[in-house]
PLY file of the C-alpha trace (Angstrom):
ply
format ascii 1.0
element vertex 476
property float x
property float y
property float z
element edge 475
property int vertex1
property int vertex2
end_header
8.94 -29.44 18.85
5.36 -30.71 19.24
4.71 -34.29 20.35
3.24 -35.35 16.98
6.36 -34.04 15.26
8.58 -36.06 17.61
6.49 -39.10 16.81
7.05 -38.55 13.12
10.78 -38.22 13.59
11.28 -41.26 15.80
8.77 -43.64 14.31
10.06 -45.75 11.41
6.56 -46.10 10.04
6.04 -42.35 10.08
9.42 -41.77 8.46
8.29 -44.00 5.62
4.84 -42.42 5.43
5.62 -38.71 5.75
9.15 -38.50 4.40
9.07 -41.36 1.89
12.15 -42.85 3.52
12.96 -46.14 1.74
15.21 -48.11 4.09
16.11 -50.64 1.38
17.46 -47.82 -0.79
19.32 -46.37 2.19
20.82 -49.78 2.97
22.04 -50.15 -0.62
23.54 -46.63 -0.59
25.34 -47.31 2.66
26.93 -50.51 1.35
28.08 -48.64 -1.80
29.62 -45.73 0.13
33.27 -45.98 1.11
32.69 -44.17 4.41
29.45 -46.11 4.98
27.36 -42.93 5.28
24.46 -41.61 3.28
22.69 -38.22 3.60
19.53 -36.75 2.10
16.98 -33.97 2.74
13.20 -33.99 3.00
10.44 -31.37 3.37
7.44 -31.69 5.68
4.88 -29.06 6.75
7.02 -26.15 5.46
9.96 -27.53 7.44
13.28 -28.80 6.17
14.98 -31.89 7.62
18.44 -33.29 7.02
18.86 -37.05 7.41
22.26 -38.70 7.79
22.56 -42.49 7.98
25.51 -44.50 9.24
26.22 -48.21 8.74
27.80 -49.52 11.97
28.61 -52.91 13.49
27.10 -53.59 16.92
27.27 -56.93 18.77
28.41 -58.61 15.58
25.49 -57.23 13.57
25.32 -54.43 10.98
22.91 -51.74 12.03
21.72 -48.44 10.55
21.83 -45.34 12.71
19.90 -42.32 11.39
20.34 -38.80 12.76
17.74 -36.18 11.84
18.43 -32.42 11.96
15.73 -29.72 11.71
17.26 -27.29 9.23
14.22 -25.04 8.81
15.87 -21.94 10.28
19.01 -22.56 8.29
16.97 -22.93 5.10
15.11 -19.68 5.81
18.42 -17.87 6.34
19.82 -19.36 3.14
16.68 -18.37 1.22
16.99 -14.82 2.52
20.64 -14.69 1.53
19.76 -16.06 -1.90
17.00 -13.49 -2.34
19.32 -10.69 -1.21
21.95 -11.89 -3.67
19.42 -11.97 -6.50
18.21 -8.47 -5.61
21.80 -7.21 -5.47
22.55 -8.75 -8.86
19.33 -7.27 -10.26
20.20 -3.85 -8.82
23.70 -4.11 -10.27
22.30 -4.90 -13.71
19.80 -2.05 -13.39
22.63 0.30 -12.38
24.67 -0.78 -15.40
21.70 -0.24 -17.72
21.02 3.12 -16.07
24.61 4.35 -16.38
24.80 3.19 -19.98
21.56 4.97 -20.87
22.54 8.11 -18.98
25.99 8.22 -20.54
24.47 8.24 -24.00
21.59 10.58 -23.21
23.76 13.12 -21.37
26.57 13.10 -23.91
24.19 13.74 -26.82
23.01 17.23 -25.69
26.41 18.00 -24.16
28.02 17.31 -27.53
25.61 19.77 -29.13
26.21 22.42 -26.43
30.01 22.14 -26.61
30.04 21.86 -30.39
27.77 24.85 -30.99
29.76 26.89 -28.45
32.98 26.15 -30.35
31.34 27.03 -33.68
29.97 30.30 -32.26
33.46 31.30 -31.05
34.83 30.74 -34.55
32.13 32.96 -36.12
31.77 35.81 -33.61
31.37 38.40 -36.38
28.67 36.42 -38.19
25.57 37.27 -36.17
23.16 34.91 -38.02
25.55 31.98 -37.45
26.06 32.86 -33.78
22.30 33.27 -33.28
21.67 29.85 -34.84
24.27 28.28 -32.52
22.69 29.91 -29.48
19.25 28.64 -30.46
20.60 25.08 -30.72
22.45 25.44 -27.41
19.17 26.58 -25.83
17.28 23.55 -27.17
19.98 21.12 -26.04
20.20 22.75 -22.60
16.47 22.37 -22.07
16.65 18.73 -23.14
19.50 18.13 -20.69
17.57 19.81 -17.88
14.51 17.69 -18.66
16.70 14.57 -18.55
18.03 15.51 -15.11
14.51 16.24 -13.85
13.26 12.86 -15.08
16.13 10.97 -13.45
15.50 12.76 -10.13
11.75 12.16 -10.40
12.38 8.47 -11.04
14.70 8.24 -8.03
12.11 9.90 -5.79
9.35 7.61 -7.02
11.49 4.52 -6.41
12.22 5.72 -2.86
8.58 6.69 -2.18
9.60 10.31 -1.64
7.43 11.91 -4.30
4.35 13.51 -2.75
1.34 15.31 -4.19
0.92 19.03 -3.46
-2.77 19.59 -4.17
-4.11 23.10 -4.71
-7.21 24.62 -6.27
-6.91 24.40 -10.07
-9.00 24.89 -13.19
-8.78 21.91 -15.57
-9.61 24.10 -18.56
-6.68 26.37 -17.72
-4.39 23.35 -17.43
-5.42 22.17 -20.90
-4.95 25.69 -22.32
-1.46 25.86 -20.82
-0.58 22.47 -22.32
-1.40 23.87 -25.75
0.71 26.97 -25.05
3.66 24.80 -23.98
3.48 22.55 -27.05
2.26 24.89 -29.78
5.76 25.51 -31.18
6.22 21.79 -31.84
2.77 21.61 -33.44
3.48 24.56 -35.73
6.87 23.18 -36.78
5.24 19.99 -38.04
2.05 21.72 -39.24
-0.01 19.40 -37.06
-3.54 19.98 -35.83
-4.36 19.50 -32.13
-8.08 19.24 -31.43
-9.20 19.79 -27.84
-12.59 18.48 -26.76
-13.84 19.55 -23.32
-17.53 18.78 -23.95
-17.43 15.87 -21.49
-16.10 18.08 -18.66
-18.82 18.99 -16.16
-16.79 20.13 -13.13
-13.67 22.05 -14.14
-12.67 23.32 -10.69
-10.87 20.68 -8.64
-7.99 20.15 -6.22
-4.91 18.62 -7.86
-1.14 18.75 -8.04
-1.10 20.99 -11.07
2.59 20.55 -11.87
2.46 16.75 -11.83
-0.84 16.44 -13.68
0.47 18.82 -16.32
3.72 16.83 -16.52
1.75 13.66 -17.31
-0.40 15.26 -20.01
2.44 17.24 -21.59
4.53 14.07 -21.77
1.83 12.10 -23.57
0.77 14.87 -25.96
4.41 15.72 -26.77
5.03 12.04 -27.55
2.08 12.15 -29.91
3.65 15.18 -31.63
7.05 13.47 -31.87
5.74 10.23 -33.33
3.20 11.76 -35.72
4.21 12.88 -39.20
3.96 16.38 -40.67
0.32 17.52 -41.05
-0.74 14.77 -38.65
-3.78 14.95 -36.39
-3.81 14.77 -32.60
-6.80 14.96 -30.28
-6.99 15.63 -26.55
-10.38 14.76 -25.08
-11.38 15.29 -21.44
-14.26 13.27 -19.97
-15.78 13.15 -16.53
-16.60 9.55 -15.60
-18.57 10.15 -12.43
-18.35 11.39 -8.84
-18.73 9.69 -5.47
-20.48 10.84 -2.29
-17.22 12.22 -0.86
-16.82 14.76 -3.66
-14.19 12.91 -5.71
-14.60 12.64 -9.47
-12.80 10.41 -11.97
-11.46 12.23 -15.01
-10.35 10.67 -18.27
-7.83 12.38 -20.56
-7.68 10.64 -23.94
-4.84 11.46 -26.37
-5.32 10.08 -29.89
-2.92 10.42 -32.82
-2.53 9.03 -36.34
1.22 8.60 -35.98
3.61 5.69 -36.37
2.01 3.58 -33.64
3.60 0.94 -31.43
4.34 -2.66 -32.32
2.54 -5.42 -30.41
5.94 -6.78 -29.33
6.91 -3.51 -27.64
3.53 -2.65 -26.06
4.09 -4.77 -22.90
7.36 -2.88 -22.22
6.18 0.65 -22.96
5.93 1.73 -19.30
9.24 0.18 -18.24
12.13 2.58 -17.50
14.69 3.22 -20.27
12.72 1.12 -22.77
12.43 2.60 -26.27
11.26 0.85 -29.40
14.03 0.56 -31.95
12.99 1.36 -35.52
13.74 3.85 -38.28
11.29 6.38 -36.81
12.12 6.26 -33.10
15.90 6.17 -33.62
15.72 9.74 -34.92
13.83 11.00 -31.86
15.53 11.98 -28.60
14.18 10.52 -25.38
15.24 8.79 -22.17
12.52 6.18 -21.97
11.58 7.51 -18.51
8.69 9.83 -19.34
5.94 7.24 -19.57
7.25 5.35 -16.53
7.08 8.53 -14.43
3.69 9.49 -15.87
2.16 6.12 -15.01
3.49 6.28 -11.44
2.06 9.79 -11.00
-1.31 8.63 -12.33
-1.21 5.76 -9.83
-0.55 8.29 -7.04
-3.70 10.11 -8.17
-5.67 6.87 -7.74
-5.68 6.29 -11.49
-3.74 4.68 -14.30
-2.56 5.04 -17.89
-3.46 2.55 -20.62
-2.56 2.43 -24.29
-3.98 0.93 -27.46
-1.82 0.98 -30.56
-0.67 -0.84 -33.67
2.30 -0.21 -35.93
1.35 2.35 -38.55
-2.13 2.84 -37.08
-1.52 5.53 -34.48
-2.00 5.34 -30.72
-4.61 6.06 -28.07
-3.33 6.85 -24.55
-5.92 7.08 -21.79
-5.09 8.75 -18.49
-7.54 8.30 -15.60
-7.13 10.25 -12.33
-9.35 10.85 -9.33
-9.64 14.46 -8.16
-11.60 16.21 -5.41
-14.09 18.86 -6.47
-13.83 22.44 -5.24
-16.77 23.76 -3.29
-16.16 27.18 -4.79
-14.27 28.31 -7.89
-11.37 29.52 -5.78
-8.61 28.24 -8.04
-9.25 29.77 -11.43
-8.77 33.45 -10.64
-5.22 33.08 -9.29
-4.20 30.83 -12.16
-5.48 33.27 -14.75
-3.75 36.13 -12.96
-0.43 34.28 -12.88
-0.68 33.45 -16.58
-1.39 37.08 -17.39
1.71 38.18 -15.48
4.10 36.51 -17.95
6.29 39.15 -19.60
8.57 39.16 -22.62
10.90 41.61 -20.83
10.79 43.46 -17.49
9.76 47.11 -17.32
12.15 49.78 -16.04
12.72 49.39 -12.29
15.31 52.14 -11.93
15.72 53.05 -8.26
14.91 49.58 -6.97
17.59 47.68 -5.05
17.90 43.89 -4.81
20.24 41.81 -2.63
21.43 38.60 -4.30
22.65 36.02 -1.78
24.71 33.44 -3.73
27.99 31.68 -2.98
28.72 30.87 -6.63
30.09 33.93 -8.45
29.01 32.70 -11.88
25.43 32.19 -10.69
25.48 35.67 -9.17
26.78 37.12 -12.43
23.93 35.51 -14.38
21.11 36.75 -12.16
22.73 40.18 -11.73
22.97 40.59 -15.52
19.33 39.59 -16.02
17.84 41.90 -13.41
20.41 44.65 -13.98
19.00 45.16 -17.48
15.81 46.50 -15.86
17.69 49.34 -14.18
17.82 47.59 -10.82
20.74 48.18 -8.45
22.17 44.80 -7.45
24.21 44.02 -4.32
25.89 40.70 -3.53
26.29 38.65 -0.35
28.39 35.48 -0.65
26.67 33.57 2.15
23.70 33.74 4.48
25.58 35.34 7.36
26.79 38.23 5.18
23.21 38.68 3.95
21.90 39.01 7.50
24.64 41.53 8.30
23.94 43.57 5.14
20.23 43.82 5.94
20.94 44.57 9.62
23.41 47.35 8.79
21.29 48.94 6.04
18.71 51.68 6.42
15.01 50.89 6.75
13.54 50.08 3.32
17.00 49.93 1.69
16.37 46.59 -0.05
13.24 46.10 -2.13
13.72 42.33 -2.63
16.14 39.54 -1.70
17.07 36.56 -3.90
18.28 33.84 -1.53
20.29 30.74 -2.44
19.74 27.74 -0.15
22.93 25.66 0.02
25.76 27.99 1.07
28.78 27.86 3.37
28.79 29.59 6.79
24.98 29.96 6.86
22.36 28.38 4.59
19.44 30.24 3.03
16.77 28.84 5.37
18.62 30.02 8.46
19.48 33.37 6.90
15.83 34.02 5.99
14.66 33.21 9.52
17.35 35.47 11.01
16.44 38.34 8.69
12.77 38.03 9.62
13.76 38.12 13.32
15.82 41.33 13.11
14.51 44.13 15.35
13.37 46.53 12.64
10.04 47.20 10.96
10.84 46.48 7.30
12.08 42.88 7.66
8.55 41.50 7.77
7.72 43.16 4.46
10.87 42.55 2.36
10.05 39.86 -0.24
12.53 36.97 0.00
12.67 34.66 -3.00
14.45 31.30 -2.79
16.67 30.68 -5.82
17.79 27.10 -5.49
18.63 23.87 -7.27
16.54 22.16 -4.57
13.38 22.13 -6.64
11.17 19.40 -5.15
7.82 20.18 -3.56
9.13 19.62 -0.02
11.99 22.04 -0.77
9.43 24.67 -1.75
7.56 23.98 1.49
10.76 24.42 3.52
11.30 27.79 1.87
7.86 28.99 2.91
8.34 27.70 6.47
11.62 29.65 6.65
9.73 32.86 5.85
10.32 33.15 2.12
7.64 34.41 -0.28
8.51 32.53 -3.48
10.67 29.67 -4.76
12.53 29.97 -8.07
14.27 26.81 -9.25
17.67 26.71 -10.93
18.35 26.90 -13.82
16.41 30.15 -13.70
13.35 30.46 -15.92
13.67 34.06 -17.08
9.92 34.50 -17.65
9.22 33.34 -14.09
11.89 35.74 -12.84
10.25 38.62 -14.71
6.87 37.64 -13.25
8.33 37.78 -9.71
9.89 41.18 -10.37
6.55 42.54 -11.55
4.71 41.04 -8.60
6.94 42.59 -5.93
8.50 45.69 -7.51
5.49 47.23 -9.23
3.93 49.85 -7.01
0 1
1 2
2 3
3 4
4 5
5 6
6 7
7 8
8 9
9 10
10 11
11 12
12 13
13 14
14 15
15 16
16 17
17 18
18 19
19 20
20 21
21 22
22 23
23 24
24 25
25 26
26 27
27 28
28 29
29 30
30 31
31 32
32 33
33 34
34 35
35 36
36 37
37 38
38 39
39 40
40 41
41 42
42 43
43 44
44 45
45 46
46 47
47 48
48 49
49 50
50 51
51 52
52 53
53 54
54 55
55 56
56 57
57 58
58 59
59 60
60 61
61 62
62 63
63 64
64 65
65 66
66 67
67 68
68 69
69 70
70 71
71 72
72 73
73 74
74 75
75 76
76 77
77 78
78 79
79 80
80 81
81 82
82 83
83 84
84 85
85 86
86 87
87 88
88 89
89 90
90 91
91 92
92 93
93 94
94 95
95 96
96 97
97 98
98 99
99 100
100 101
101 102
102 103
103 104
104 105
105 106
106 107
107 108
108 109
109 110
110 111
111 112
112 113
113 114
114 115
115 116
116 117
117 118
118 119
119 120
120 121
121 122
122 123
123 124
124 125
125 126
126 127
127 128
128 129
129 130
130 131
131 132
132 133
133 134
134 135
135 136
136 137
137 138
138 139
139 140
140 141
141 142
142 143
143 144
144 145
145 146
146 147
147 148
148 149
149 150
150 151
151 152
152 153
153 154
154 155
155 156
156 157
157 158
158 159
159 160
160 161
161 162
162 163
163 164
164 165
165 166
166 167
167 168
168 169
169 170
170 171
171 172
172 173
173 174
174 175
175 176
176 177
177 178
178 179
179 180
180 181
181 182
182 183
183 184
184 185
185 186
186 187
187 188
188 189
189 190
190 191
191 192
192 193
193 194
194 195
195 196
196 197
197 198
198 199
199 200
200 201
201 202
202 203
203 204
204 205
205 206
206 207
207 208
208 209
209 210
210 211
211 212
212 213
213 214
214 215
215 216
216 217
217 218
218 219
219 220
220 221
221 222
222 223
223 224
224 225
225 226
226 227
227 228
228 229
229 230
230 231
231 232
232 233
233 234
234 235
235 236
236 237
237 238
238 239
239 240
240 241
241 242
242 243
243 244
244 245
245 246
246 247
247 248
248 249
249 250
250 251
251 252
252 253
253 254
254 255
255 256
256 257
257 258
258 259
259 260
260 261
261 262
262 263
263 264
264 265
265 266
266 267
267 268
268 269
269 270
270 271
271 272
272 273
273 274
274 275
275 276
276 277
277 278
278 279
279 280
280 281
281 282
282 283
283 284
284 285
285 286
286 287
287 288
288 289
289 290
290 291
291 292
292 293
293 294
294 295
295 296
296 297
297 298
298 299
299 300
300 301
301 302
302 303
303 304
304 305
305 306
306 307
307 308
308 309
309 310
310 311
311 312
312 313
313 314
314 315
315 316
316 317
317 318
318 319
319 320
320 321
321 322
322 323
323 324
324 325
325 326
326 327
327 328
328 329
329 330
330 331
331 332
332 333
333 334
334 335
335 336
336 337
337 338
338 339
339 340
340 341
341 342
342 343
343 344
344 345
345 346
346 347
347 348
348 349
349 350
350 351
351 352
352 353
353 354
354 355
355 356
356 357
357 358
358 359
359 360
360 361
361 362
362 363
363 364
364 365
365 366
366 367
367 368
368 369
369 370
370 371
371 372
372 373
373 374
374 375
375 376
376 377
377 378
378 379
379 380
380 381
381 382
382 383
383 384
384 385
385 386
386 387
387 388
388 389
389 390
390 391
391 392
392 393
393 394
394 395
395 396
396 397
397 398
398 399
399 400
400 401
401 402
402 403
403 404
404 405
405 406
406 407
407 408
408 409
409 410
410 411
411 412
412 413
413 414
414 415
415 416
416 417
417 418
418 419
419 420
420 421
421 422
422 423
423 424
424 425
425 426
426 427
427 428
428 429
429 430
430 431
431 432
432 433
433 434
434 435
435 436
436 437
437 438
438 439
439 440
440 441
441 442
442 443
443 444
444 445
445 446
446 447
447 448
448 449
449 450
450 451
451 452
452 453
453 454
454 455
455 456
456 457
457 458
458 459
459 460
460 461
461 462
462 463
463 464
464 465
465 466
466 467
467 468
468 469
469 470
470 471
471 472
472 473
473 474
474 475
């Protein structure tokens, strides 16, 4: 302790001046106390001190003895414990809210899936009824998958594990694809979506296409949900300006004439699991996570999302992101080519042979049925080690493509792919290996490429993406 601090502690005048110690009050308290002690605390220069006074008799006189303890470290420890307790209680409340929300949101589509499955079984000979049940099962399954994706995205954001995978993209193509994704919803409600790209000067940029599209699809789909039949929605893209380093700020403005948002709910609109309760929103499915995730993604892109709205007056959502310009238009051609590769059904690939590496028999049955319809011969390996042995023991060029699961017993898909590529034969460097995995995050895709795989197909399998892969690698 510094000398001036010692002086404060041991000087009566300083005790009065700096700690407001009133010895007359202390004397009165000591005489009142049965044990003739009195304690109190004081703060000074961000330090905490504990004072304890004793009334004692010495040489026939009553005297006051005061002991002072520096409790600064103890206070800091107590504050930390208090903060940790508050955080634990807050996390516990958040967990309770999360589980409650998830229980409701998962059970709703599961109820539809199980209910429609039971109805379909009871009406197997009524094709229109069975078809209607399957359509509703499909819708509910996609909603459930979206819910799972949003929960995982939220967890990754909270743990700072979400990263941007920037590639060359064409902003006009992204907007066109958003319309293609959402056009069914627009047609069902006879709504008009106007797209204005007149303010877009540089369309070719580097961006995480999947995440940027996720943000825009979320906001436009919300506009569709909360806008009445024959309503009007507008998506406007503006370029705000570029800096000397080749980065430009882009503004995506989504305007609708829907139900709007109350001024009471506006401050909570980007909070997780928050949904406005009224006669309109109660009829619309949603987790309350979409806008939270979208805002965080926009923040990662050095931007933000803002909203202006009033009840009954529609809403205006503005997304601002900062993207780096391409020096050449090297992103548009590949995107257009990929879009053109989408197929309603695969052509006939009779004579082609595919090895499916999958430890789950049901998952194997699903993929084998899908690709078997195209005349493809399908073989099965139940783990990575068996896959390596099948390729090793087969003739050169025997397999035309391999679908590889990742998490498997005995040997995982990453190791199996590396071992196949390292076999001493000429064809192993040319066989396309496609990861088929529930590990669907960007770093999982990167791991697949590092292991020597050519593509990554996430589970549940998107059939159109599967058909696109078949065309890409099996068409001579």
